[in-house]
N, CA, C and O atoms as a Tinker XYZ file with bonds, in Angstrom:
   452  protein
     1  N     37.188000  -36.388000   90.522000    73     2
     2  CA    37.639000  -37.270000   91.582000    64     1     3
     3  C     37.622000  -38.705000   91.061000    63     2     4     5
     4  O     36.694000  -39.114000   90.363000    81     3
     5  N     38.640000  -39.445000   91.405000    73     3     6
     6  CA    38.731000  -40.854000   91.035000    64     5     7
     7  C     37.750000  -41.668000   91.870000    63     6     8     9
     8  O     37.507000  -41.357000   93.036000    81     7
     9  N     37.192000  -42.708000   91.268000    73     7    10
    10  CA    36.221000  -43.555000   91.974000    64     9    11
    11  C     36.865000  -44.237000   93.182000    63    10    12    13
    12  O     36.206000  -44.464000   94.197000    81    11
    13  N     38.147000  -44.558000   93.067000    73    11    14
    14  CA    38.840000  -45.212000   94.188000    64    13    15
    15  C     38.882000  -44.280000   95.401000    63    14    16    17
    16  O     38.658000  -44.715000   96.530000    81    15
    17  N     39.168000  -43.004000   95.165000    73    15    18
    18  CA    39.215000  -42.040000   96.270000    64    17    19
    19  C     37.821000  -41.831000   96.857000    63    18    20    21
    20  O     37.657000  -41.747000   98.074000    81    19
    21  N     36.827000  -41.749000   95.986000    73    19    22
    22  CA    35.452000  -41.584000   96.456000    64    21    23
    23  C     35.058000  -42.754000   97.353000    63    22    24    25
    24  O     34.427000  -42.557000   98.391000    81    23
    25  N     35.427000  -43.969000   96.956000    73    23    26
    26  CA    35.110000  -45.154000   97.763000    64    25    27
    27  C     35.820000  -45.094000   99.113000    63    26    28    29
    28  O     35.239000  -45.475000  100.130000    81    27
    29  N     37.062000  -44.623000   99.139000    73    27    30
    30  CA    37.790000  -44.498000  100.411000    64    29    31
    31  C     37.064000  -43.538000  101.355000    63    30    32    33
    32  O     36.930000  -43.809000  102.548000    81    31
    33  N     36.599000  -42.420000  100.808000    73    31    34
    34  CA    35.884000  -41.440000  101.624000    64    33    35
    35  C     34.578000  -42.033000  102.168000    63    34    36    37
    36  O     34.256000  -41.874000  103.345000    81    35
    37  N     33.839000  -42.714000  101.298000    73    35    38
    38  CA    32.581000  -43.334000  101.725000    64    37    39
    39  C     32.824000  -44.421000  102.764000    63    38    40    41
    40  O     32.047000  -44.564000  103.709000    81    39
    41  N     33.904000  -45.192000  102.593000    73    39    42
    42  CA    34.222000  -46.259000  103.538000    64    41    43
    43  C     34.488000  -45.675000  104.927000    63    42    44    45
    44  O     34.057000  -46.234000  105.935000    81    43
    45  N     35.200000  -44.548000  104.969000    73    43    46
    46  CA    35.439000  -43.895000  106.251000    64    45    47
    47  C     34.141000  -43.496000  106.926000    63    46    48    49
    48  O     33.945000  -43.755000  108.113000    81    47
    49  N     33.257000  -42.866000  106.168000    73    47    50
    50  CA    31.963000  -42.462000  106.725000    64    49    51
    51  C     31.165000  -43.668000  107.195000    63    50    52    53
    52  O     30.557000  -43.636000  108.266000    81    51
    53  N     31.165000  -44.734000  106.396000    73    51    54
    54  CA    30.426000  -45.947000  106.761000    64    53    55
    55  C     30.990000  -46.580000  108.027000    63    54    56    57
    56  O     30.266000  -47.238000  108.774000    81    55
    57  N     32.274000  -46.381000  108.265000    73    55    58
    58  CA    32.917000  -46.928000  109.460000    64    57    59
    59  C     32.837000  -45.978000  110.651000    63    58    60    61
    60  O     33.401000  -46.254000  111.710000    81    59
    61  N     32.130000  -44.849000  110.473000    73    59    62
    62  CA    31.959000  -43.912000  111.579000    64    61    63
    63  C     33.162000  -43.044000  111.854000    63    62    64    65
    64  O     33.369000  -42.588000  112.978000    81    63
    65  N     33.968000  -42.813000  110.806000    73    63    66
    66  CA    35.193000  -42.036000  110.955000    64    65    67
    67  C     35.182000  -40.875000  109.968000    63    66    68    69
    68  O     34.772000  -41.034000  108.818000    81    67
    69  N     35.631000  -39.715000  110.418000    73    67    70
    70  CA    35.797000  -38.583000  109.508000    64    69    71
    71  C     36.943000  -38.944000  108.565000    63    70    72    73
    72  O     38.081000  -39.077000  109.016000    81    71
    73  N     36.676000  -39.104000  107.275000    73    71    74
    74  CA    37.722000  -39.559000  106.360000    64    73    75
    75  C     38.847000  -38.546000  106.167000    63    74    76    77
    76  O     39.916000  -38.902000  105.671000    81    75
    77  N     38.627000  -37.315000  106.544000    73    75    78
    78  CA    39.653000  -36.298000  106.384000    64    77    79
    79  C     40.586000  -36.224000  107.599000    63    78    80    81
    80  O     41.773000  -35.928000  107.457000    81    79
    81  N     40.051000  -36.492000  108.779000    73    79    82
    82  CA    40.865000  -36.368000  109.993000    64    81    83
    83  C     41.193000  -37.708000  110.635000    63    82    84    85
    84  O     42.161000  -37.821000  111.387000    81    83
    85  N     40.382000  -38.731000  110.336000    73    83    86
    86  CA    40.570000  -40.027000  110.968000    64    85    87
    87  C     39.945000  -40.127000  112.351000    63    86    88    89
    88  O     40.070000  -41.150000  113.025000    81    87
    89  N     39.279000  -39.072000  112.766000    73    87    90
    90  CA    38.650000  -39.070000  114.091000    64    89    91
    91  C     37.247000  -39.663000  114.013000    63    90    92    93
    92  O     36.576000  -39.551000  112.987000    81    91
    93  N     36.804000  -40.298000  115.103000    73    91    94
    94  CA    35.431000  -40.832000  115.129000    64    93    95
    95  C     34.417000  -39.709000  114.938000    63    94    96    97
    96  O     34.598000  -38.593000  115.425000    81    95
    97  N     33.356000  -40.030000  114.222000    73    95    98
    98  CA    32.280000  -39.059000  114.037000    64    97    99
    99  C     31.473000  -38.949000  115.325000    63    98   100   101
   100  O     31.354000  -39.927000  116.063000    81    99
   101  N     30.920000  -37.775000  115.604000    73    99   102
   102  CA    30.087000  -37.617000  116.809000    64   101   103
   103  C     28.893000  -38.563000  116.764000    63   102   104   105
   104  O     28.374000  -38.865000  115.689000    81   103
   105  N     28.465000  -39.023000  117.918000    73   103   106
   106  CA    27.329000  -39.939000  117.999000    64   105   107
   107  C     26.087000  -39.382000  117.319000    63   106   108   109
   108  O     25.302000  -40.143000  116.754000    81   107
   109  N     25.898000  -38.068000  117.365000    73   107   110
   110  CA    24.701000  -37.465000  116.785000    64   109   111
   111  C     24.828000  -37.211000  115.278000    63   110   112   113
   112  O     23.894000  -36.695000  114.664000    81   111
   113  N     25.952000  -37.561000  114.682000    73   111   114
   114  CA    26.145000  -37.357000  113.243000    64   113   115
   115  C     25.146000  -38.187000  112.441000    63   114   116   117
   116  O     24.819000  -39.316000  112.804000    81   115
   117  N     24.672000  -37.606000  111.352000    73   115   118
   118  CA    23.749000  -38.327000  110.479000    64   117   119
   119  C     24.401000  -39.609000  109.945000    63   118   120   121
   120  O     23.703000  -40.578000  109.648000    81   119
   121  N     25.720000  -39.619000  109.822000    73   119   122
   122  CA    26.429000  -40.790000  109.315000    64   121   123
   123  C     26.463000  -41.953000  110.300000    63   122   124   125
   124  O     26.863000  -43.059000  109.937000    81   123
   125  N     26.054000  -41.717000  111.526000    73   123   126
   126  CA    25.990000  -42.787000  112.516000    64   125   127
   127  C     24.600000  -43.395000  112.636000    63   126   128   129
   128  O     24.366000  -44.245000  113.495000    81   127
   129  N     23.692000  -42.973000  111.793000    73   127   130
   130  CA    22.350000  -43.551000  111.801000    64   129   131
   131  C     22.386000  -44.883000  111.033000    63   130   132   133
   132  O     22.971000  -44.961000  109.952000    81   131
   133  N     21.769000  -45.914000  111.585000    73   131   134
   134  CA    21.824000  -47.244000  110.960000    64   133   135
   135  C     21.426000  -47.268000  109.479000    63   134   136   137
   136  O     22.077000  -47.940000  108.678000    81   135
   137  N     20.381000  -46.553000  109.115000    73   135   138
   138  CA    19.934000  -46.574000  107.720000    64   137   139
   139  C     20.985000  -45.945000  106.795000    63   138   140   141
   140  O     21.189000  -46.424000  105.680000    81   139
   141  N     21.634000  -44.903000  107.241000    73   139   142
   142  CA    22.679000  -44.248000  106.446000    64   141   143
   143  C     23.890000  -45.171000  106.320000    63   142   144   145
   144  O     24.476000  -45.285000  105.244000    81   143
   145  N     24.263000  -45.826000  107.414000    73   143   146
   146  CA    25.391000  -46.760000  107.391000    64   145   147
   147  C     25.103000  -47.890000  106.398000    63   146   148   149
   148  O     25.975000  -48.263000  105.614000    81   147
   149  N     23.882000  -48.436000  106.430000    73   147   150
   150  CA    23.511000  -49.503000  105.494000    64   149   151
   151  C     23.564000  -49.002000  104.051000    63   150   152   153
   152  O     24.020000  -49.720000  103.160000    81   151
   153  N     23.100000  -47.774000  103.818000    73   151   154
   154  CA    23.111000  -47.206000  102.467000    64   153   155
   155  C     24.544000  -47.057000  101.958000    63   154   156   157
   156  O     24.830000  -47.379000  100.805000    81   155
   157  N     25.432000  -46.577000  102.801000    73   155   158
   158  CA    26.825000  -46.419000  102.392000    64   157   159
   159  C     27.455000  -47.774000  102.059000    63   158   160   161
   160  O     28.156000  -47.910000  101.056000    81   159
   161  N     27.203000  -48.760000  102.898000    73   159   162
   162  CA    27.753000  -50.100000  102.628000    64   161   163
   163  C     27.153000  -50.696000  101.357000    63   162   164   165
   164  O     27.845000  -51.398000  100.619000    81   163
   165  N     25.898000  -50.430000  101.098000    73   163   166
   166  CA    25.239000  -50.901000   99.878000    64   165   167
   167  C     25.934000  -50.319000   98.640000    63   166   168   169
   168  O     26.220000  -51.042000   97.686000    81   167
   169  N     26.200000  -49.025000   98.664000    73   167   170
   170  CA    26.873000  -48.360000   97.547000    64   169   171
   171  C     28.295000  -48.900000   97.388000    63   170   172   173
   172  O     28.737000  -49.161000   96.269000    81   171
   173  N     28.997000  -49.065000   98.482000    73   171   174
   174  CA    30.365000  -49.592000   98.421000    64   173   175
   175  C     30.392000  -51.013000   97.855000    63   174   176   177
   176  O     31.282000  -51.359000   97.078000    81   175
   177  N     29.423000  -51.825000   98.241000    73   175   178
   178  CA    29.326000  -53.194000   97.733000    64   177   179
   179  C     29.101000  -53.182000   96.219000    63   178   180   181
   180  O     29.721000  -53.954000   95.488000    81   179
   181  N     28.222000  -52.311000   95.761000    73   179   182
   182  CA    27.937000  -52.203000   94.327000    64   181   183
   183  C     29.179000  -51.753000   93.556000    63   182   184   185
   184  O     29.472000  -52.280000   92.483000    81   183
   185  N     29.898000  -50.793000   94.097000    73   183   186
   186  CA    31.138000  -50.347000   93.452000    64   185   187
   187  C     32.144000  -51.484000   93.348000    63   186   188   189
   188  O     32.801000  -51.646000   92.320000    81   187
   189  N     32.264000  -52.275000   94.417000    73   187   190
   190  CA    33.204000  -53.392000   94.408000    64   189   191
   191  C     32.784000  -54.450000   93.392000    63   190   192   193
   192  O     33.625000  -54.995000   92.677000    81   191
   193  N     31.496000  -54.741000   93.328000    73   191   194
   194  CA    31.014000  -55.731000   92.370000    64   193   195
   195  C     31.258000  -55.275000   90.940000    63   194   196   197
   196  O     31.614000  -56.085000   90.084000    81   195
   197  N     31.074000  -54.004000   90.674000    73   195   198
   198  CA    31.355000  -53.471000   89.331000    64   197   199
   199  C     32.836000  -53.566000   89.008000    63   198   200   201
   200  O     33.213000  -53.923000   87.892000    81   199
   201  N     33.674000  -53.246000   89.988000    73   199   202
   202  CA    35.117000  -53.339000   89.776000    64   201   203
   203  C     35.532000  -54.787000   89.545000    63   202   204   205
   204  O     36.348000  -55.071000   88.669000    81   203
   205  N     34.967000  -55.706000   90.336000    73   203   206
   206  CA    35.272000  -57.126000   90.159000    64   205   207
   207  C     34.856000  -57.595000   88.776000    63   206   208   209
   208  O     35.593000  -58.334000   88.123000    81   207
   209  N     33.692000  -57.176000   88.328000    73   207   210
   210  CA    33.198000  -57.582000   87.013000    64   209   211
   211  C     34.052000  -57.047000   85.887000    63   210   212   213
   212  O     34.317000  -57.757000   84.917000    81   211
   213  N     34.492000  -55.787000   86.004000    73   211   214
   214  CA    35.325000  -55.185000   84.967000    64   213   215
   215  C     36.691000  -55.857000   84.904000    63   214   216   217
   216  O     37.274000  -55.991000   83.828000    81   215
   217  N     37.194000  -56.275000   86.052000    73   215   218
   218  CA    38.508000  -56.909000   86.100000    64   217   219
   219  C     38.450000  -58.386000   85.731000    63   218   220   221
   220  O     39.488000  -59.005000   85.497000    81   219
   221  N     37.263000  -58.951000   85.677000    73   219   222
   222  CA    37.108000  -60.388000   85.445000    64   221   223
   223  C     37.050000  -60.694000   83.951000    63   222   224   225
   224  O     36.022000  -61.133000   83.436000    81   223
   225  N     38.163000  -60.459000   83.267000    73   223   226
   226  CA    38.205000  -60.680000   81.817000    64   225   227
   227  C     38.109000  -62.161000   81.453000    63   226   228   229
   228  O     37.783000  -62.498000   80.314000    81   227
   229  N     38.386000  -63.034000   82.396000    73   227   230
   230  CA    38.318000  -64.479000   82.139000    64   229   231
   231  C     37.039000  -65.108000   82.672000    63   230   232   233
   232  O     36.925000  -66.331000   82.754000    81   231
   233  N     36.075000  -64.265000   83.035000    73   231   234
   234  CA    34.811000  -64.778000   83.569000    64   233   235
   235  C     34.170000  -65.748000   82.587000    63   234   236   237
   236  O     34.044000  -65.452000   81.399000    81   235
   237  N     33.769000  -66.901000   83.090000    73   235   238
   238  CA    33.091000  -67.896000   82.271000    64   237   239
   239  C     34.009000  -68.818000   81.493000    63   238   240   241
   240  O     33.550000  -69.809000   80.925000    81   239
   241  N     35.279000  -68.513000   81.457000    73   239   242
   242  CA    36.226000  -69.374000   80.725000    64   241   243
   243  C     36.582000  -70.590000   81.568000    63   242   244   245
   244  O     36.597000  -70.533000   82.798000    81   243
   245  N     36.864000  -71.679000   80.889000    73   243   246
   246  CA    37.275000  -72.901000   81.589000    64   245   247
   247  C     38.631000  -72.692000   82.261000    63   246   248   249
   248  O     39.458000  -71.897000   81.815000    81   247
   249  N     38.823000  -73.430000   83.341000    73   247   250
   250  CA    40.089000  -73.386000   84.063000    64   249   251
   251  C     41.029000  -74.432000   83.463000    63   250   252   253
   252  O     40.643000  -75.588000   83.293000    81   251
   253  N     42.249000  -74.033000   83.146000    73   251   254
   254  CA    43.247000  -74.994000   82.683000    64   253   255
   255  C     43.926000  -75.608000   83.907000    63   254   256   257
   256  O     43.861000  -75.061000   85.009000    81   255
   257  N     44.570000  -76.739000   83.698000    73   255   258
   258  CA    45.295000  -77.385000   84.792000    64   257   259
   259  C     46.404000  -76.472000   85.304000    63   258   260   261
   260  O     46.680000  -76.434000   86.503000    81   259
   261  N     47.040000  -75.734000   84.389000    73   259   262
   262  CA    48.111000  -74.819000   84.776000    64   261   263
   263  C     47.572000  -73.671000   85.641000    63   262   264   265
   264  O     48.196000  -73.282000   86.628000    81   263
   265  N     46.407000  -73.137000   85.259000    73   263   266
   266  CA    45.827000  -72.053000   86.039000    64   265   267
   267  C     45.397000  -72.537000   87.425000    63   266   268   269
   268  O     45.564000  -71.822000   88.413000    81   267
   269  N     44.847000  -73.744000   87.498000    73   267   270
   270  CA    44.469000  -74.300000   88.795000    64   269   271
   271  C     45.690000  -74.486000   89.687000    63   270   272   273
   272  O     45.647000  -74.194000   90.883000    81   271
   273  N     46.781000  -74.975000   89.095000    73   271   274
   274  CA    48.005000  -75.178000   89.869000    64   273   275
   275  C     48.533000  -73.840000   90.386000    63   274   276   277
   276  O     48.972000  -73.740000   91.532000    81   275
   277  N     48.487000  -72.811000   89.533000    73   275   278
   278  CA    48.928000  -71.481000   89.944000    64   277   279
   279  C     48.024000  -70.928000   91.048000    63   278   280   281
   280  O     48.508000  -70.308000   91.995000    81   279
   281  N     46.714000  -71.151000   90.926000    73   279   282
   282  CA    45.752000  -70.724000   91.934000    64   281   283
   283  C     46.091000  -71.342000   93.291000    63   282   284   285
   284  O     46.153000  -70.641000   94.301000    81   283
   285  N     46.308000  -72.647000   93.305000    73   283   286
   286  CA    46.623000  -73.339000   94.561000    64   285   287
   287  C     47.954000  -72.862000   95.146000    63   286   288   289
   288  O     48.091000  -72.739000   96.363000    81   287
   289  N     48.927000  -72.595000   94.281000    73   287   290
   290  CA    50.222000  -72.118000   94.748000    64   289   291
   291  C     50.082000  -70.727000   95.359000    63   290   292   293
   292  O     50.638000  -70.460000   96.424000    81   291
   293  N     49.345000  -69.843000   94.697000    73   291   294
   294  CA    49.161000  -68.480000   95.199000    64   293   295
   295  C     48.382000  -68.486000   96.516000    63   294   296   297
   296  O     48.720000  -67.766000   97.455000    81   295
   297  N     47.344000  -69.304000   96.563000    73   295   298
   298  CA    46.539000  -69.400000   97.781000    64   297   299
   299  C     47.375000  -69.985000   98.920000    63   298   300   301
   300  O     47.326000  -69.497000  100.049000    81   299
   301  N     48.132000  -71.019000   98.618000    73   299   302
   302  CA    49.000000  -71.639000   99.625000    64   301   303
   303  C     50.074000  -70.698000  100.141000    63   302   304   305
   304  O     50.533000  -70.827000  101.275000    81   303
   305  N     50.477000  -69.737000   99.289000    73   303   306
   306  CA    51.487000  -68.759000   99.691000    64   305   307
   307  C     50.889000  -67.637000  100.538000    63   306   308   309
   308  O     51.606000  -66.773000  101.042000    81   307
   309  N     49.554000  -67.665000  100.686000    73   307   310
   310  CA    48.908000  -66.680000  101.540000    64   309   311
   311  C     48.515000  -65.380000  100.859000    63   310   312   313
   312  O     48.222000  -64.396000  101.538000    81   311
   313  N     48.501000  -65.357000   99.530000    73   311   314
   314  CA    48.076000  -64.137000   98.834000    64   313   315
   315  C     46.599000  -63.864000   99.116000    63   314   316   317
   316  O     45.808000  -64.802000   99.216000    81   315
   317  N     46.221000  -62.601000   99.245000    73   315   318
   318  CA    44.808000  -62.280000   99.445000    64   317   319
   319  C     43.969000  -62.725000   98.241000    63   318   320   321
   320  O     44.428000  -62.673000   97.100000    81   319
   321  N     42.745000  -63.159000   98.511000    73   319   322
   322  CA    41.843000  -63.621000   97.457000    64   321   323
   323  C     41.671000  -62.541000   96.389000    63   322   324   325
   324  O     41.619000  -62.853000   95.199000    81   323
   325  N     41.582000  -61.279000   96.800000    73   323   326
   326  CA    41.404000  -60.180000   95.853000    64   325   327
   327  C     42.579000  -60.091000   94.885000    63   326   328   329
   328  O     42.387000  -59.853000   93.693000    81   327
   329  N     43.790000  -60.280000   95.392000    73   327   330
   330  CA    44.986000  -60.245000   94.555000    64   329   331
   331  C     44.984000  -61.406000   93.569000    63   330   332   333
   332  O     45.295000  -61.237000   92.390000    81   331
   333  N     44.631000  -62.576000   94.065000    73   331   334
   334  CA    44.571000  -63.757000   93.198000    64   333   335
   335  C     43.543000  -63.536000   92.098000    63   334   336   337
   336  O     43.800000  -63.838000   90.933000    81   335
   337  N     42.378000  -63.008000   92.468000    73   335   338
   338  CA    41.328000  -62.755000   91.478000    64   337   339
   339  C     41.822000  -61.816000   90.399000    63   338   340   341
   340  O     41.591000  -62.052000   89.213000    81   339
   341  N     42.497000  -60.757000   90.798000    73   339   342
   342  CA    43.022000  -59.799000   89.825000    64   341   343
   343  C     44.037000  -60.461000   88.895000    63   342   344   345
   344  O     43.999000  -60.252000   87.683000    81   343
   345  N     44.933000  -61.250000   89.454000    73   343   346
   346  CA    45.957000  -61.926000   88.650000    64   345   347
   347  C     45.356000  -62.883000   87.624000    63   346   348   349
   348  O     45.893000  -63.057000   86.531000    81   347
   349  N     44.229000  -63.501000   87.993000    73   347   350
   350  CA    43.604000  -64.486000   87.116000    64   349   351
   351  C     42.547000  -63.874000   86.212000    63   350   352   353
   352  O     42.018000  -64.554000   85.332000    81   351
   353  N     42.235000  -62.612000   86.414000    73   351   354
   354  CA    41.187000  -61.978000   85.616000    64   353   355
   355  C     39.826000  -62.588000   85.889000    63   354   356   357
   356  O     39.005000  -62.748000   84.985000    81   355
   357  N     39.601000  -62.923000   87.149000    73   355   358
   358  CA    38.340000  -63.539000   87.567000    64   357   359
   359  C     37.806000  -62.824000   88.799000    63   358   360   361
   360  O     38.544000  -62.092000   89.458000    81   359
   361  N     36.547000  -63.025000   89.113000    73   359   362
   362  CA    35.952000  -62.383000   90.278000    64   361   363
   363  C     36.395000  -63.095000   91.556000    63   362   364   365
   364  O     36.864000  -64.233000   91.526000    81   363
   365  N     36.235000  -62.399000   92.667000    73   363   366
   366  CA    36.538000  -62.991000   93.978000    64   365   367
   367  C     35.682000  -64.234000   94.173000    63   366   368   369
   368  O     36.169000  -65.261000   94.646000    81   367
   369  N     34.410000  -64.143000   93.809000    73   367   370
   370  CA    33.512000  -65.290000   93.947000    64   369   371
   371  C     33.970000  -66.495000   93.136000    63   370   372   373
   372  O     33.869000  -67.634000   93.592000    81   371
   373  N     34.477000  -66.238000   91.925000    73   371   374
   374  CA    34.965000  -67.338000   91.080000    64   373   375
   375  C     36.176000  -68.015000   91.718000    63   374   376   377
   376  O     36.306000  -69.239000   91.681000    81   375
   377  N     37.052000  -67.214000   92.297000    73   375   378
   378  CA    38.242000  -67.769000   92.957000    64   377   379
   379  C     37.828000  -68.601000   94.169000    63   378   380   381
   380  O     38.321000  -69.711000   94.364000    81   379
   381  N     36.920000  -68.058000   94.980000    73   379   382
   382  CA    36.468000  -68.786000   96.161000    64   381   383
   383  C     35.775000  -70.087000   95.771000    63   382   384   385
   384  O     35.983000  -71.122000   96.405000    81   383
   385  N     34.963000  -70.031000   94.741000    73   383   386
   386  CA    34.264000  -71.236000   94.288000    64   385   387
   387  C     35.247000  -72.280000   93.789000    63   386   388   389
   388  O     35.114000  -73.462000   94.109000    81   387
   389  N     36.243000  -71.851000   92.999000    73   387   390
   390  CA    37.207000  -72.809000   92.465000    64   389   391
   391  C     38.037000  -73.425000   93.589000    63   390   392   393
   392  O     38.312000  -74.625000   93.570000    81   391
   393  N     38.435000  -72.615000   94.563000    73   391   394
   394  CA    39.178000  -73.164000   95.700000    64   393   395
   395  C     38.338000  -74.212000   96.430000    63   394   396   397
   396  O     38.849000  -75.248000   96.856000    81   395
   397  N     37.060000  -73.931000   96.566000    73   395   398
   398  CA    36.153000  -74.888000   97.204000    64   397   399
   399  C     36.107000  -76.184000   96.402000    63   398   400   401
   400  O     36.182000  -77.276000   96.964000    81   399
   401  N     35.983000  -76.049000   95.088000    73   399   402
   402  CA    35.921000  -77.232000   94.217000    64   401   403
   403  C     37.221000  -78.029000   94.244000    63   402   404   405
   404  O     37.223000  -79.233000   93.988000    81   403
   405  N     38.326000  -77.352000   94.555000    73   403   406
   406  CA    39.628000  -78.018000   94.612000    64   405   407
   407  C     39.965000  -78.521000   96.018000    63   406   408   409
   408  O     41.114000  -78.849000   96.312000    81   407
   409  N     38.942000  -78.577000   96.882000    73   407   410
   410  CA    39.136000  -79.149000   98.201000    64   409   411
   411  C     39.647000  -78.192000   99.255000    63   410   412   413
   412  O     40.087000  -78.623000  100.321000    81   411
   413  N     39.598000  -76.905000   98.978000    73   411   414
   414  CA    40.065000  -75.912000   99.939000    64   413   415
   415  C     38.921000  -75.274000  100.717000    63   414   416   417
   416  O     39.120000  -74.285000  101.421000    81   415
   417  N     37.726000  -75.837000  100.590000    73   415   418
   418  CA    36.521000  -75.232000  101.173000    64   417   419
   419  C     36.637000  -74.955000  102.660000    63   418   420   421
   420  O     36.231000  -73.887000  103.120000    81   419
   421  N     37.180000  -75.889000  103.418000    73   419   422
   422  CA    37.253000  -75.718000  104.867000    64   421   423
   423  C     38.241000  -74.632000  105.267000    63   422   424   425
   424  O     38.216000  -74.150000  106.400000    81   423
   425  N     39.112000  -74.245000  104.339000    73   423   426
   426  CA    40.143000  -73.287000  104.680000    64   425   427
   427  C     39.785000  -71.852000  104.296000    63   426   428   429
   428  O     40.482000  -70.922000  104.700000    81   427
   429  N     38.724000  -71.654000  103.531000    73   427   430
   430  CA    38.395000  -70.300000  103.104000    64   429   431
   431  C     37.099000  -69.830000  103.735000    63   430   432   433
   432  O     36.250000  -70.630000  104.129000    81   431
   433  N     36.968000  -68.523000  103.821000    73   431   434
   434  CA    35.742000  -67.904000  104.290000    64   433   435
   435  C     35.196000  -67.108000  103.104000    63   434   436   437
   436  O     35.839000  -66.177000  102.620000    81   435
   437  N     34.009000  -67.484000  102.647000    73   435   438
   438  CA    33.428000  -66.798000  101.516000    64   437   439
   439  C     33.113000  -65.356000  101.863000    63   438   440   441
   440  O     32.679000  -65.061000  102.976000    81   439
   441  N     33.331000  -64.457000  100.912000    73   439   442
   442  CA    33.045000  -63.036000  101.115000    64   441   443
   443  C     31.572000  -62.832000  101.343000    63   442   444   445
   444  O     30.740000  -63.451000  100.679000    81   443
   445  N     31.244000  -61.967000  102.278000    73   443   446
   446  CA    29.853000  -61.614000  102.521000    64   445   447
   447  C     29.529000  -60.408000  101.673000    63   446   448   449
   448  O     30.164000  -59.363000  101.813000    81   447
   449  N     28.547000  -60.534000  100.789000    73   447   450
   450  CA    28.170000  -59.428000   99.892000    64   449   451
   451  C     26.774000  -59.037000  100.101000    63   450   452
   452  O     26.283000  -58.125000   99.436000    81   451
């Protein structure tokens, strides 16, 4: 099984939905217990952080003026932060931080991890 599919299945369970049918899970389901929901979200967060790190080939590299201009153009065009991060080979956090440094702080909502 691909990790992406596994994450989709876990996300459904964490959201209280049967990932195979799309129907809400019964209230008495073990997946509706708060500790289980937190555990699923914890695992999903870790998977996302690993994926972000693997995709962040430019992590730690200086930003060029051209890359900053492209970042602002993409953000201004309404592209999702995740898409911008992938295009730049940087993490979501790096993109959010750079946007903040470029005066876009009031316009973005930092990801909750």
